[in-house]
Structure formats: C-alpha cells, structure tokens
C-alpha positions as CSV (number, residue, x, y, z in Angstrom):
1,M,-20.6,22.0,27.7
2,R,-20.0,19.2,30.0
3,Q,-23.0,17.3,29.3
4,F,-22.0,17.6,25.5
5,A,-19.0,16.0,26.3
6,A,-20.2,13.2,28.4
7,M,-22.9,12.7,25.7
8,M,-20.2,12.6,22.9
9,M,-18.0,10.1,25.4
10,L,-21.2,7.8,25.6
11,V,-21.7,8.2,21.5
12,V,-18.1,6.9,21.0
13,I,-18.1,4.0,23.9
14,M,-21.4,2.8,22.4
15,G,-20.1,2.8,19.0
16,L,-16.9,1.0,20.3
17,M,-19.1,-1.7,21.9
18,M,-21.9,-2.3,19.2
19,P,-19.8,-4.8,17.2
20,T,-19.6,-7.0,20.3
21,I,-23.3,-6.1,21.3
22,A,-25.0,-7.1,18.1
23,P,-23.0,-9.2,15.8
24,A,-24.3,-9.2,12.3
25,A,-22.6,-12.2,11.0
26,G,-22.8,-14.8,13.6
27,E,-20.1,-16.7,14.5
28,K,-16.4,-15.8,14.2
29,A,-14.8,-17.2,11.3
30,A,-11.8,-19.4,11.3
31,N,-8.5,-18.1,10.3
32,L,-8.1,-17.4,6.4
33,V,-4.8,-18.0,4.7
34,V,-4.4,-15.5,1.8
35,V,-2.0,-17.0,-1.0
36,A,-1.6,-15.9,-4.6
37,D,-2.9,-18.2,-7.0
38,T,-0.2,-19.4,-9.2
39,R,-2.1,-21.8,-11.1
40,V,-2.7,-19.4,-14.0
41,L,1.2,-18.2,-14.2
42,T,3.2,-19.6,-17.0
43,D,6.5,-19.0,-17.1
44,S,6.8,-17.5,-20.7
45,G,8.7,-14.6,-21.3
46,Y,10.6,-12.0,-19.0
47,Y,7.0,-11.0,-17.6
48,G,5.7,-14.2,-16.7
49,S,8.5,-15.4,-14.9
50,F,8.7,-12.2,-12.9
51,M,5.2,-12.5,-12.0
52,K,5.5,-16.1,-11.2
53,Y,8.6,-15.4,-8.9
54,M,6.9,-12.5,-7.2
55,A,3.7,-14.7,-6.4
56,D,6.0,-17.6,-5.1
57,A,8.1,-15.1,-3.2
58,Y,4.0,-14.0,-1.7
59,N,3.3,-17.4,-0.8
60,S,6.6,-18.8,0.8
61,N,8.5,-15.9,2.3
62,I,6.6,-12.7,3.1
63,T,9.7,-10.7,4.1
64,V,11.4,-11.3,0.8
65,F,8.3,-10.2,-1.2
66,A,8.3,-6.8,1.4
67,V,12.1,-6.1,0.3
68,W,11.2,-6.7,-3.5
69,C,8.5,-4.3,-3.2
70,T,10.0,-1.6,-1.3
71,V,13.2,-1.7,-3.4
72,L,11.0,-1.8,-6.8
73,T,8.8,1.2,-5.5
74,A,11.9,3.2,-4.5
75,C,13.3,2.5,-8.3
76,Y,10.1,3.6,-9.9
77,G,10.0,6.6,-7.9
78,A,13.5,7.4,-9.0
79,F,12.7,6.8,-12.7
80,L,9.9,8.7,-12.8
81,G,11.9,11.8,-10.5
82,F,14.5,11.8,-13.4
83,L,12.4,11.1,-16.3
84,M,10.2,14.4,-15.0
85,D,13.2,16.6,-14.4
86,Y,14.4,15.6,-17.9
87,L,11.1,16.6,-19.3
88,M,10.7,19.7,-17.6
89,S,14.1,20.7,-18.4
90,K,13.3,19.9,-22.5
91,T,10.2,22.3,-21.8
92,G,12.4,25.0,-20.4
93,L,11.8,25.0,-17.0
94,D,15.3,24.5,-15.1
95,L,14.5,23.5,-11.7
96,K,18.4,22.7,-10.9
97,S,19.2,26.4,-10.8
98,R,16.6,27.5,-9.1
99,K,17.1,29.9,-6.1
100,I,15.0,29.0,-3.3
101,I,13.3,31.8,-1.6
102,E,10.5,30.5,0.5
103,H,11.1,30.8,4.4
C-alpha cells in the first residue's frame, strides 16, 4: 500500500512537471487583449443598442459588465421561477400549499 501511494505521488508530480519539462508550443505568448468586436454592431433598434452598450461596457469597464450580468441573471431566474410556478398552478400542481414531509 505504501509503494502504491508513493507511485501515485510520483505520477502526480510528473504530471504537474510535464508542461515545464516538454513544452509543446515553443516560447510563451505575449499578453493577449480580449475585446468585444463592436464594428458589426449597430444602434438600430432596442436589441442592437443594448448589445452595443454591453459590448462597450465589456471593453471599457469590466466591473460594470459583471454587475449587469449578475443582475440580469438574477432577473432571468426570477422570471423563469414565477413563470414555472404559474404554469404548474394552471396544470393543477399547487406548490404553494404543499406540506413538507421530508426530514
């Protein structure tokens, strides 16, 4: 059992060291800058304007973009939750007056 643990430790260490021992891609790449391409976005309509605003927010201030994503995800989740509750009540499944019997 002790030899097995030592062998597994050796395998893990070799696996972690392999990228430094045998680099497959050559030299390290320079720092990459990731931006949203706003050249194809137009300000026509509500959807296009919102997409351009979100792309500009991503390019200029990532914190504003992150806050927007968090708020919109919470709103989408609440909307889907209320919608599914409504649909379940219309099908006869009343989840509001359900007694919890699980322990």
